[in-house]
C-alpha positions as semicolon CSV with decimal commas, in nm:
position;residue;x (nm);y (nm);z (nm)
1;M;-1,578;-1,817;3,622
2;T;-1,245;-1,950;3,731
3;I;-1,152;-1,941;4,100
4;K;-0,785;-1,931;4,179
5;L;-0,642;-2,012;4,519
6;S;-0,344;-1,812;4,621
7;T;-0,030;-1,970;4,755
8;N;-0,118;-1,820;5,092
9;I;-0,441;-2,024;5,101
10;Y;-0,250;-2,343;5,009
11;G;-0,010;-2,269;5,291
12;S;-0,296;-2,213;5,533
13;L;-0,457;-2,545;5,434
14;L;-0,128;-2,726;5,485
15;I;-0,083;-2,570;5,829
16;F;-0,443;-2,666;5,920
17;F;-0,388;-3,026;5,810
18;V;-0,068;-3,059;6,013
19;A;-0,239;-2,907;6,316
20;C;-0,521;-3,162;6,292
21;L;-0,272;-3,446;6,265
22;L;-0,086;-3,328;6,575
23;L;-0,417;-3,298;6,759
24;V;-0,503;-3,661;6,680
25;I;-0,161;-3,779;6,797
26;C;-0,182;-3,578;7,118
27;C;-0,531;-3,709;7,195
28;A;-0,424;-4,076;7,153
29;P;-0,355;-4,258;7,483
30;A;-0,001;-4,168;7,582
31;N;0,060;-4,503;7,751
32;A;-0,068;-4,721;7,463
33;Q;0,278;-4,827;7,347
34;S;0,407;-4,884;7,700
35;V;0,101;-5,095;7,789
36;S;0,142;-5,307;7,476
37;N;0,514;-5,359;7,540
38;N;0,459;-5,465;7,900
39;L;0,185;-5,723;7,854
40;V;0,228;-6,086;7,754
41;L;-0,026;-6,352;7,651
42;S;0,042;-6,703;7,783
43;W;-0,153;-7,028;7,796
44;S;-0,147;-7,372;7,956
45;A;-0,341;-7,697;7,913
46;N;-0,454;-7,937;8,186
47;T;-0,288;-8,241;8,028
48;F;-0,031;-8,460;8,203
49;V;0,332;-8,486;8,095
50;P;0,623;-8,649;8,284
51;S;0,818;-8,414;8,511
52;D;1,132;-8,437;8,296
53;Y;0,946;-8,351;7,973
54;P;1,119;-8,041;7,830
55;G;0,833;-7,923;7,611
56;K;0,494;-7,764;7,666
57;S;0,190;-7,959;7,776
58;L;-0,042;-7,960;7,474
59;P;-0,422;-7,995;7,469
60;T;-0,622;-8,285;7,330
61;Y;-0,993;-8,320;7,264
62;G;-1,176;-8,237;7,587
63;S;-0,885;-8,051;7,750
64;L;-0,920;-7,721;7,931
65;V;-0,698;-7,438;7,808
66;D;-0,628;-7,142;8,035
67;L;-0,511;-6,816;7,874
68;T;-0,389;-6,518;8,073
69;V;-0,269;-6,168;7,993
70;D;0,001;-6,081;8,248
71;A;0,229;-5,789;8,312
72;A;0,567;-5,868;8,156
73;S;0,749;-5,621;8,382
74;S;0,694;-5,387;8,673
75;A;0,591;-5,120;8,423
76;G;0,297;-5,325;8,300
77;K;-0,047;-5,348;8,457
78;T;-0,375;-5,524;8,382
79;E;-0,598;-5,365;8,646
80;G;-0,872;-5,144;8,509
81;L;-0,830;-5,256;8,149
82;N;-1,099;-5,413;7,931
83;F;-1,026;-5,745;7,763
84;I;-1,212;-5,859;7,451
85;W;-1,146;-6,229;7,379
86;F;-1,187;-6,406;7,044
87;L;-1,197;-6,782;6,981
88;N;-1,143;-6,875;6,615
89;G;-1,256;-6,524;6,524
90;D;-1,574;-6,533;6,735
91;K;-1,608;-6,278;7,013
92;Q;-1,647;-6,440;7,354
93;I;-1,902;-6,205;7,508
94;F;-1,934;-6,374;7,847
95;S;-1,556;-6,399;7,892
96;S;-1,486;-6,038;7,796
97;G;-1,502;-5,724;8,005
98;K;-1,320;-5,513;8,257
99;N;-1,034;-5,693;8,435
100;Q;-1,118;-6,014;8,244
101;S;-0,751;-6,093;8,184
102;E;-0,813;-6,470;8,196
103;F;-0,998;-6,684;7,944
104;I;-1,068;-7,058;7,990
105;F;-1,226;-7,282;7,729
106;R;-1,269;-7,653;7,661
107;V;-1,122;-7,795;7,341
108;S;-1,386;-7,936;7,106
109;A;-1,154;-7,977;6,807
110;S;-0,987;-8,303;6,712
111;A;-0,615;-8,377;6,683
112;G;-0,442;-8,190;6,404
113;A;-0,650;-7,875;6,441
114;S;-0,512;-7,535;6,535
115;I;-0,716;-7,305;6,758
116;S;-0,685;-6,931;6,698
117;I;-0,704;-6,705;7,004
118;G;-0,704;-6,326;7,000
119;V;-0,747;-6,060;7,268
120;Q;-0,790;-5,685;7,241
121;V;-0,697;-5,475;7,543
122;Q;-0,882;-5,145;7,575
123;D;-0,888;-4,855;7,817
124;D;-1,207;-4,703;7,962
125;N;-1,239;-4,475;7,659
126;G;-1,251;-4,767;7,419
127;N;-0,901;-4,708;7,287
128;T;-0,721;-5,030;7,195
129;V;-0,389;-5,021;7,380
130;A;-0,277;-5,373;7,291
131;G;-0,371;-5,659;7,064
132;M;-0,233;-6,010;7,095
133;A;-0,295;-6,341;6,924
134;T;-0,173;-6,699;6,939
135;A;-0,240;-7,037;6,775
136;I;-0,281;-7,346;6,993
137;P;-0,224;-7,690;6,834
138;V;-0,448;-7,982;6,927
139;V;-0,270;-8,318;6,954
140;S;-0,346;-8,682;7,026
141;S;-0,267;-8,852;7,354
142;E;0,053;-9,055;7,340
143;V;0,227;-9,331;7,529
144;I;0,602;-9,393;7,502
145;L;0,784;-9,701;7,626
146;Y;1,098;-9,637;7,829
147;S;1,356;-9,884;7,951
148;D;1,685;-9,895;8,146
149;K;1,568;-9,790;8,490
150;S;1,830;-9,590;8,676
151;S;1,852;-9,381;8,989
152;S;1,725;-9,082;8,793
153;G;1,424;-9,273;8,660
154;Y;1,337;-9,393;8,314
155;G;1,527;-9,185;8,066
156;S;1,611;-9,412;7,773
157;Q;1,332;-9,425;7,517
158;S;1,299;-9,767;7,359
159;R;1,295;-9,794;6,983
160;N;1,130;-10,068;6,782
161;S;1,297;-10,345;6,979
162;I;1,489;-10,420;7,296
163;Q;1,758;-10,683;7,342
164;T;1,781;-10,926;7,633
165;A;1,907;-11,274;7,720
166;P;1,801;-11,563;7,941
167;G;1,842;-11,477;8,308
168;Q;1,817;-11,101;8,247
169;E;1,519;-10,891;8,349
170;V;1,351;-10,647;8,113
171;Q;1,180;-10,349;8,276
172;L;0,961;-10,109;8,083
173;L;0,756;-9,804;8,171
174;A;0,457;-9,686;7,968
175;A;0,483;-9,308;8,004
176;P;0,162;-9,123;7,910
177;Y;0,156;-8,779;7,748
178;F;-0,132;-8,535;7,696
179;F;-0,404;-8,708;7,898
180;N;-0,642;-8,503;8,116
181;V;-0,528;-8,657;8,444
182;G;-0,318;-8,546;8,737
183;S;-0,132;-8,876;8,772
184;P;-0,053;-9,174;8,545
185;K;-0,222;-9,399;8,801
186;E;-0,559;-9,252;8,701
187;L;-0,531;-9,420;8,361
188;E;-0,614;-9,775;8,254
189;Y;-0,330;-9,987;8,113
190;Q;-0,369;-10,306;7,914
191;W;-0,047;-10,494;7,842
192;I;-0,047;-10,769;7,580
193;F;0,246;-11,010;7,552
194;E;0,254;-11,253;7,262
195;G;-0,115;-11,188;7,195
196;K;-0,225;-11,261;7,551
197;P;-0,344;-10,997;7,802
198;V;-0,127;-10,948;8,109
199;I;-0,331;-10,892;8,424
200;K;-0,178;-10,624;8,647
201;V;-0,331;-10,486;8,965
202;E;-0,050;-10,271;9,105
203;D;0,194;-10,045;8,922
204;A;-0,003;-10,098;8,602
205;E;0,218;-9,855;8,410
206;Y;0,520;-10,086;8,456
207;F;0,603;-10,416;8,286
208;S;0,881;-10,655;8,377
209;L;0,989;-10,980;8,212
210;K;1,260;-11,226;8,305
211;I;1,344;-11,516;8,077
212;D;1,443;-11,833;8,261
213;E;1,789;-11,967;8,214
214;G;1,806;-12,241;7,955
215;T;1,954;-12,351;7,629
216;L;1,865;-12,120;7,344
217;G;1,996;-12,216;7,003
218;S;1,911;-11,890;6,824
219;S;1,749;-11,555;6,887
220;I;1,374;-11,539;6,927
221;Q;1,145;-11,239;6,906
222;K;0,831;-11,168;7,109
223;E;0,592;-10,874;7,076
224;L;0,479;-10,661;7,369
225;S;0,216;-10,389;7,338
226;V;0,027;-10,159;7,572
227;N;-0,295;-9,964;7,537
228;V;-0,357;-9,669;7,767
229;E;-0,699;-9,511;7,812
230;N;-0,852;-9,236;8,023
231;P;-1,161;-9,383;8,193
232;K;-1,306;-9,032;8,235
233;N;-1,265;-8,952;7,866
234;R;-1,253;-9,257;7,640
235;A;-1,160;-9,039;7,344
236;Q;-0,818;-9,004;7,504
237;Q;-0,631;-9,326;7,436
238;A;-0,297;-9,428;7,295
239;S;-0,102;-9,745;7,225
240;S;0,256;-9,851;7,167
241;K;0,438;-10,173;7,097
242;I;0,789;-10,311;7,101
243;D;0,965;-10,632;7,001
244;I;1,163;-10,810;7,271
245;V;1,454;-10,995;7,114
246;I;1,597;-11,274;7,331
247;N;1,951;-11,368;7,231
248;P;2,137;-11,682;7,338
249;H;2,442;-11,648;7,560
250;T;2,765;-11,631;7,365
């Protein structure tokens, strides 16, 4: 027996399918798109950078990273929403839940790694109204030597060497980056000049050198290095060195 469907039945099935599709669309949360467009995911790390640093403070091993979902405009809101956080793909059960728009974690990865963070924002009915993700790079602590002190501070980064002459004073600043401290004075500095440690009690992040006047037949070169370490986290350390070239008066 062969059963034939009339064109009227095909038309009825098509109308039924379209009606179901419209029902699904109408039942979806009406504010899903507006919520997604008016939320923003941001993060910060508790590492130190100089006040004139134009970039973002990046985390190192042992740093705390604070992520927050905020309203990007007056039309956005976070109250009453459920936040499901993911760290490298793993659901963070104890950091997820209603109004949990903030997620804080400690970095256990080493420099060079990239940490994947995701968050799903849901309403009380379990509908996902927004989904956001970001990748956070993990870096090493750094120290950069600056010279040429001026009224605006140290702004000229030294290269591999610095030039001076007898009677002139060389001033250098070891500027730390990406250490878990609130101030550079919380760090330990060890300066080494010509292979010998320089003992400093105050202003340990600064180094000054003045070559006595005298007869100098040709240029001489001396090496200066500094090692910076966080006493509260010995894994955070950095070093830098520079050659001081002393030229005779012309």
